[in-house]
C-alpha positions, -999 to +999 in steps of 0.1 A: -670-014+284-651-013+253-668-016+221-649-036+193-662-048+158-675-083+160-658-091+127-626-077+138-602-107+136-573-096+154-561-064+173-574-030+160-560+002+163-572+021+194-562+050+216-573+056+253-574+089+274-578+092+308-577+123+332-568+128+370-555+152+396-531+137+419-529+148+457-502+151+486-510+113+489-493+107+456-463+129+466-425+123+461-404+153+455-421+188+467-452+195+448-445+166+424-459+130+420-437+103+430-421+084+401-438+050+411-473+067+409-464+080+373-453+046+363-486+028+377-506+055+355-489+048+325-488+009+329-527+009+337-534+030+308-513+014+280-526-020+294-560-009+289-551+003+254-538-030+246-566-047+260-591-025+243-574-034+210-578-070+216-543-079+227-548-088+263-516-097+282-495-097+313-470-067+316-436-081+308-418-050+304-424-012+311-399+012+295-405+047+311-390+082+303-397+107+329-393+141+311-404+166+337-418+166+372-453+157+373-472+183+394-497+176+421-531+193+424-532+200+384-555+183+360-534+155+342-541+138+309-527+102+302-532+090+268-520+057+253-524+036+221-519+000+210-490-002+185-483-038+173-482-074+179-452-098+175-462-131+181-475-134+216-461-100+226-484-069+224-468-035+224-486-001+236-471+033+242-483+061+261-477+096+276-487+118+305-492+156+304-500+184+327-514+208+299-492+209+272-460+198+295-451+161+287-440+148+320-435+111+312-437+085+283-436+046+283-437+017+262-452-016+276-449-051+265-474-075+273-474-113+268-505-132+259-513-158+285 
């Protein structure tokens, strides 16, 4: 459940954080996560940030930048935040890290139904 102020008329600033460890089932290159799994983690987390901000929508675009291989069997942190709304379009950004190593970042565009 997400707590939002009842009096909040529109999207509010929010950041969400998730933690996970990927196993061999998520592998791509040796000892690294498959890029599609990285995309799923970021899409889901930035979508949750937009939803928590009050800007629910369907993913219309996802721009990913892979910065380093995401290691398996290592604690990962995925952070995301709602950034803005333009009409029916809602935007959120996020990053995936293994410790201090930035492995991927993304921006998502969500269209309100």
